N, CA, C and O atoms as CSV, one atom per row, in Angstrom:
chain,resi,resn,atom,element,x,y,z
A,1,MET,N,N,25.761,84.472,22.871
A,1,MET,CA,C,24.453,84.122,23.281
A,1,MET,C,C,23.593,85.300,23.716
A,1,MET,O,O,22.398,85.376,23.430
A,2,LYS,N,N,24.247,86.204,24.413
A,2,LYS,CA,C,23.536,87.441,24.844
A,2,LYS,C,C,23.113,88.273,23.661
A,2,LYS,O,O,22.028,88.855,23.676
A,3,ASN,N,N,23.964,88.348,22.602
A,3,ASN,CA,C,23.636,89.100,21.424
A,3,ASN,C,C,22.419,88.452,20.660
A,3,ASN,O,O,21.536,89.123,20.126
A,4,PHE,N,N,22.465,87.105,20.666
A,4,PHE,CA,C,21.332,86.359,20.026
A,4,PHE,C,C,19.952,86.616,20.689
A,4,PHE,O,O,18.954,86.863,20.012
A,5,VAL,N,N,19.942,86.550,21.972
A,5,VAL,CA,C,18.763,86.804,22.744
A,5,VAL,C,C,18.327,88.262,22.549
A,5,VAL,O,O,17.143,88.539,22.355
A,6,GLY,N,N,19.268,89.169,22.599
A,6,GLY,CA,C,18.943,90.594,22.335
A,6,GLY,C,C,18.329,90.834,20.990
A,6,GLY,O,O,17.423,91.653,20.841
A,7,ARG,N,N,18.821,90.121,20.014
A,7,ARG,CA,C,18.355,90.237,18.628
A,7,ARG,C,C,16.879,89.738,18.569
A,7,ARG,O,O,16.015,90.360,17.951
A,8,ILE,N,N,16.644,88.600,19.232
A,8,ILE,CA,C,15.280,88.050,19.290
A,8,ILE,C,C,14.394,89.012,19.960
A,8,ILE,O,O,13.321,89.311,19.435
A,9,MET,N,N,14.769,89.524,21.093
A,9,MET,CA,C,13.890,90.476,21.783
A,9,MET,C,C,13.623,91.692,21.041
A,9,MET,O,O,12.513,92.217,21.136
A,10,GLN,N,N,14.571,92.213,20.278
A,10,GLN,CA,C,14.376,93.415,19.436
A,10,GLN,C,C,13.395,93.054,18.317
A,10,GLN,O,O,12.535,93.872,17.989
A,11,GLY,N,N,13.486,91.905,17.739
A,11,GLY,CA,C,12.589,91.504,16.676
A,11,GLY,C,C,11.185,91.319,17.162
A,11,GLY,O,O,10.242,91.644,16.441
A,12,VAL,N,N,11.009,90.811,18.354
A,12,VAL,CA,C,9.617,90.570,18.874
A,12,VAL,C,C,9.066,91.972,19.325
A,12,VAL,O,O,7.854,92.182,19.270
A,13,LYS,N,N,9.874,92.860,19.737
A,13,LYS,CA,C,9.385,94.215,20.106
A,13,LYS,C,C,8.727,94.876,18.927
A,13,LYS,O,O,7.883,95.746,19.140
A,14,GLU,N,N,9.043,94.537,17.719
A,14,GLU,CA,C,8.508,95.145,16.554
A,14,GLU,C,C,7.310,94.326,15.936
A,14,GLU,O,O,6.831,94.645,14.847
A,15,PHE,N,N,6.876,93.332,16.624
A,15,PHE,CA,C,5.717,92.591,16.155
A,15,PHE,C,C,4.466,93.363,16.076
A,15,PHE,O,O,4.233,94.188,16.960
A,16,SER,N,N,3.633,93.182,15.107
A,16,SER,CA,C,2.310,93.816,14.982
A,16,SER,C,C,1.259,92.803,15.505
A,16,SER,O,O,1.584,91.680,15.890
A,17,VAL,N,N,0.042,93.236,15.498
A,17,VAL,CA,C,-1.049,92.343,15.968
A,17,VAL,C,C,-1.123,91.172,14.939
A,17,VAL,O,O,-1.388,90.038,15.338
A,18,VAL,N,N,-0.905,91.419,13.685
A,18,VAL,CA,C,-0.986,90.344,12.692
A,18,VAL,C,C,0.123,89.296,13.002
A,18,VAL,O,O,-0.136,88.093,12.962
A,19,ASP,N,N,1.310,89.748,13.300
A,19,ASP,CA,C,2.440,88.858,13.617
A,19,ASP,C,C,2.093,87.958,14.823
A,19,ASP,O,O,2.331,86.751,14.791
A,20,PHE,N,N,1.526,88.563,15.885
A,20,PHE,CA,C,1.116,87.734,16.980
A,20,PHE,C,C,-0.009,86.760,16.668
A,20,PHE,O,O,-0.088,85.669,17.233
A,21,ALA,N,N,-0.887,87.184,15.744
A,21,ALA,CA,C,-1.964,86.276,15.323
A,21,ALA,C,C,-1.378,85.098,14.578
A,21,ALA,O,O,-1.797,83.956,14.766
A,22,VAL,N,N,-0.429,85.376,13.751
A,22,VAL,CA,C,0.201,84.305,12.996
A,22,VAL,C,C,0.910,83.332,13.885
A,22,VAL,O,O,0.820,82.118,13.698
A,23,TRP,N,N,1.636,83.875,14.880
A,23,TRP,CA,C,2.345,83.009,15.872
A,23,TRP,C,C,1.359,82.160,16.655
A,23,TRP,O,O,1.569,80.957,16.812
A,24,LYS,N,N,0.266,82.779,17.159
A,24,LYS,CA,C,-0.677,82.035,17.945
A,24,LYS,C,C,-1.348,80.955,17.023
A,24,LYS,O,O,-1.634,79.852,17.489
A,25,THR,N,N,-1.584,81.261,15.778
A,25,THR,CA,C,-2.177,80.274,14.857
A,25,THR,C,C,-1.190,79.128,14.660
A,25,THR,O,O,-1.604,77.970,14.612
A,26,ALA,N,N,0.101,79.422,14.544
A,26,ALA,CA,C,1.128,78.342,14.426
A,26,ALA,C,C,1.076,77.417,15.657
A,26,ALA,O,O,1.103,76.191,15.559
A,27,LEU,N,N,0.998,78.087,16.820
A,27,LEU,CA,C,0.944,77.266,18.056
A,27,LEU,C,C,-0.284,76.376,18.143
A,27,LEU,O,O,-0.204,75.216,18.548
A,28,VAL,N,N,-1.384,76.921,17.769
A,28,VAL,CA,C,-2.684,76.132,17.786
A,28,VAL,C,C,-2.603,75.008,16.737
A,28,VAL,O,O,-3.101,73.908,16.978
A,29,LEU,N,N,-1.988,75.269,15.587
A,29,LEU,CA,C,-1.892,74.231,14.549
A,29,LEU,C,C,-0.823,73.128,14.992
A,29,LEU,O,O,-0.939,71.962,14.617
A,30,LEU,N,N,0.147,73.528,15.751
A,30,LEU,CA,C,1.086,72.546,16.226
A,30,LEU,C,C,0.361,71.584,17.174
A,30,LEU,O,O,0.486,70.365,17.059
A,31,GLY,N,N,-0.391,72.153,18.100
A,31,GLY,CA,C,-1.169,71.345,19.012
A,31,GLY,C,C,-2.261,70.468,18.255
A,31,GLY,O,O,-2.480,69.302,18.583
A,32,ALA,N,N,-2.870,71.053,17.313
A,32,ALA,CA,C,-3.921,70.327,16.541
A,32,ALA,C,C,-3.269,69.212,15.728
A,32,ALA,O,O,-3.848,68.132,15.615
A,33,GLY,N,N,-2.102,69.431,15.168
A,33,GLY,CA,C,-1.477,68.485,14.408
A,33,GLY,C,C,-0.988,67.282,15.265
A,33,GLY,O,O,-1.108,66.129,14.851
A,34,ILE,N,N,-0.441,67.575,16.456
A,34,ILE,CA,C,-0.026,66.513,17.359
A,34,ILE,C,C,-1.272,65.699,17.809
A,34,ILE,O,O,-1.245,64.469,17.854
A,35,GLY,N,N,-2.356,66.433,18.136
A,35,GLY,CA,C,-3.569,65.738,18.579
A,35,GLY,C,C,-4.247,64.970,17.506
A,35,GLY,O,O,-4.808,63.904,17.763
A,36,ALA,N,N,-4.213,65.492,16.273
A,36,ALA,CA,C,-4.912,64.863,15.154
A,36,ALA,C,C,-4.141,63.673,14.640
A,36,ALA,O,O,-4.717,62.889,13.885
A,37,SER,N,N,-2.864,63.471,14.993
A,37,SER,CA,C,-2.163,62.374,14.487
A,37,SER,C,C,-2.721,60.997,15.040
A,37,SER,O,O,-2.357,59.932,14.542
A,38,ARG,N,N,-3.550,61.059,16.011
A,38,ARG,CA,C,-4.193,59.833,16.567
A,38,ARG,C,C,-5.611,59.628,16.051
A,38,ARG,O,O,-6.148,58.523,16.129
A,39,ALA,N,N,-6.225,60.702,15.518
A,39,ALA,CA,C,-7.629,60.564,15.202
A,39,ALA,C,C,-7.690,60.151,13.667
A,39,ALA,O,O,-7.080,60.765,12.792
A,40,GLU,N,N,-8.457,59.094,13.450
A,40,GLU,CA,C,-8.560,58.508,12.086
A,40,GLU,C,C,-9.347,59.385,11.154
A,40,GLU,O,O,-9.051,59.453,9.961
A,41,LYS,N,N,-10.339,60.054,11.678
A,41,LYS,CA,C,-11.177,60.929,10.790
A,41,LYS,C,C,-10.405,62.219,10.331
A,41,LYS,O,O,-10.729,62.769,9.279
A,42,ILE,N,N,-9.461,62.668,11.056
A,42,ILE,CA,C,-8.743,63.844,10.737
A,42,ILE,C,C,-7.389,63.574,10.020
A,42,ILE,O,O,-6.801,64.516,9.488
A,43,LYS,N,N,-6.908,62.385,9.992
A,43,LYS,CA,C,-5.628,62.001,9.460
A,43,LYS,C,C,-5.539,62.440,7.998
A,43,LYS,O,O,-4.441,62.851,7.624
A,44,PRO,N,N,-6.573,62.409,7.101
A,44,PRO,CA,C,-6.417,62.868,5.757
A,44,PRO,C,C,-6.046,64.363,5.663
A,44,PRO,O,O,-5.423,64.783,4.688
A,45,TYR,N,N,-6.415,65.138,6.638
A,45,TYR,CA,C,-6.193,66.552,6.655
A,45,TYR,C,C,-4.861,66.939,7.317
A,45,TYR,O,O,-4.463,68.104,7.291
A,46,LEU,N,N,-4.206,65.989,7.885
A,46,LEU,CA,C,-2.954,66.204,8.631
A,46,LEU,C,C,-1.868,66.909,7.804
A,46,LEU,O,O,-1.256,67.835,8.335
A,47,PRO,N,N,-1.577,66.535,6.522
A,47,PRO,CA,C,-0.604,67.293,5.770
A,47,PRO,C,C,-0.924,68.744,5.524
A,47,PRO,O,O,-0.012,69.565,5.434
A,48,VAL,N,N,-2.214,69.093,5.410
A,48,VAL,CA,C,-2.626,70.469,5.303
A,48,VAL,C,C,-2.311,71.213,6.548
A,48,VAL,O,O,-1.803,72.333,6.500
A,49,LEU,N,N,-2.612,70.594,7.701
A,49,LEU,CA,C,-2.341,71.265,9.010
A,49,LEU,C,C,-0.779,71.541,9.055
A,49,LEU,O,O,-0.350,72.665,9.316
A,50,TRP,N,N,-0.008,70.539,8.807
A,50,TRP,CA,C,1.505,70.740,8.921
A,50,TRP,C,C,2.003,71.701,7.931
A,50,TRP,O,O,2.941,72.438,8.234
A,51,LEU,N,N,1.444,71.755,6.752
A,51,LEU,CA,C,1.869,72.758,5.742
A,51,LEU,C,C,1.548,74.184,6.187
A,51,LEU,O,O,2.387,75.077,6.074
A,52,ILE,N,N,0.318,74.397,6.697
A,52,ILE,CA,C,-0.052,75.758,7.199
A,52,ILE,C,C,0.795,76.110,8.359
A,52,ILE,O,O,1.229,77.259,8.447
A,53,TYR,N,N,1.093,75.129,9.347
A,53,TYR,CA,C,1.911,75.345,10.478
A,53,TYR,C,C,3.335,75.753,10.020
A,53,TYR,O,O,3.924,76.692,10.556
A,54,ALA,N,N,3.854,75.044,9.047
A,54,ALA,CA,C,5.238,75.377,8.526
A,54,ALA,C,C,5.309,76.764,7.984
A,54,ALA,O,O,6.243,77.507,8.286
A,55,ALA,N,N,4.304,77.141,7.160
A,55,ALA,CA,C,4.254,78.473,6.605
A,55,ALA,C,C,4.193,79.544,7.658
A,55,ALA,O,O,4.890,80.555,7.578
A,56,ALA,N,N,3.349,79.318,8.655
A,56,ALA,CA,C,3.243,80.337,9.780
A,56,ALA,C,C,4.531,80.400,10.582
A,56,ALA,O,O,4.950,81.486,10.983
A,57,PHE,N,N,5.157,79.280,10.821
A,57,PHE,CA,C,6.406,79.238,11.551
A,57,PHE,C,C,7.517,79.962,10.807
A,57,PHE,O,O,8.267,80.742,11.394
A,58,VAL,N,N,7.617,79.689,9.477
A,58,VAL,CA,C,8.628,80.402,8.675
A,58,VAL,C,C,8.406,81.884,8.642
A,58,VAL,O,O,9.365,82.651,8.728
A,59,TYR,N,N,7.154,82.323,8.518
A,59,TYR,CA,C,6.835,83.715,8.586
A,59,TYR,C,C,7.285,84.357,9.942
A,59,TYR,O,O,7.893,85.428,9.957
A,60,THR,N,N,6.986,83.710,11.008
A,60,THR,CA,C,7.412,84.188,12.312
A,60,THR,C,C,8.907,84.298,12.451
A,60,THR,O,O,9.402,85.303,12.962
A,61,ILE,N,N,9.645,83.298,12.011
A,61,ILE,CA,C,11.038,83.299,12.044
A,61,ILE,C,C,11.565,84.451,11.227
A,61,ILE,O,O,12.475,85.155,11.665
A,62,TYR,N,N,11.007,84.659,10.037
A,62,TYR,CA,C,11.429,85.769,9.143
A,62,TYR,C,C,11.216,87.034,9.796
A,62,TYR,O,O,12.128,87.860,9.808
A,63,ARG,N,N,10.002,87.296,10.391
A,63,ARG,CA,C,9.774,88.599,11.061
A,63,ARG,C,C,10.584,88.772,12.297
A,63,ARG,O,O,10.821,89.916,12.686
A,64,THR,N,N,11.031,87.732,12.951
A,64,THR,CA,C,11.810,87.934,14.166
A,64,THR,C,C,13.285,88.278,13.827
A,64,THR,O,O,13.915,89.101,14.492
A,65,PHE,N,N,13.816,87.609,12.757
A,65,PHE,CA,C,15.220,87.776,12.529
A,65,PHE,C,C,15.528,88.735,11.276
A,65,PHE,O,O,16.687,88.824,10.873
A,66,ARG,N,N,14.580,89.390,10.715
A,66,ARG,CA,C,14.830,90.305,9.605
A,66,ARG,C,C,15.638,91.504,10.072
A,66,ARG,O,O,15.620,91.875,11.246
A,67,GLU,N,N,16.306,92.065,9.174
A,67,GLU,CA,C,17.159,93.210,9.507
A,67,GLU,C,C,16.382,94.502,9.340
A,67,GLU,O,O,15.818,94.730,8.269
A,68,THR,N,N,16.329,95.337,10.328
A,68,THR,CA,C,15.673,96.615,10.255
A,68,THR,C,C,16.657,97.647,10.697
A,68,THR,O,O,17.799,97.343,11.044
A,69,GLU,N,N,16.192,98.899,10.680
A,69,GLU,CA,C,17.150,99.968,11.109
A,69,GLU,C,C,17.364,99.945,12.599
A,69,GLU,O,O,18.318,100.558,13.077
A,70,ASN,N,N,16.500,99.247,13.385
A,70,ASN,CA,C,16.619,99.204,14.790
A,70,ASN,C,C,17.296,97.890,15.298
A,70,ASN,O,O,17.375,97.659,16.505
A,71,THR,N,N,17.776,97.047,14.365
A,71,THR,CA,C,18.274,95.789,14.734
A,71,THR,C,C,19.481,95.843,15.639
A,71,THR,O,O,19.598,95.050,16.573
A,72,TYR,N,N,20.390,96.783,15.367
A,72,TYR,CA,C,21.628,96.792,16.098
A,72,TYR,C,C,21.693,97.902,17.206
A,72,TYR,O,O,22.740,98.154,17.801
A,73,GLN,N,N,20.531,98.536,17.441
A,73,GLN,CA,C,20.522,99.517,18.489
A,73,GLN,C,C,20.379,98.810,19.835
A,73,GLN,O,O,19.721,97.776,19.950
A,74,ARG,N,N,21.028,99.411,20.867
A,74,ARG,CA,C,20.919,98.883,22.155
A,74,ARG,C,C,20.152,99.746,23.070
A,74,ARG,O,O,19.977,99.404,24.240
């Protein structure tokens, strides 16, 4: 578990401004998707929100866990 947390921390240390923007966008879309699930006017756009959220989330996971030259340094 300690190695897992260390790997996450190392991945986040290498985040750029764009990576943080994508992460924040994913969080906003998660909240918007949960809130929009009750609004009738926005329900037709809900699949688009979830699709963009999923893409941003997958990108963030990829950037966090990708292997770099600094991945295994302590």
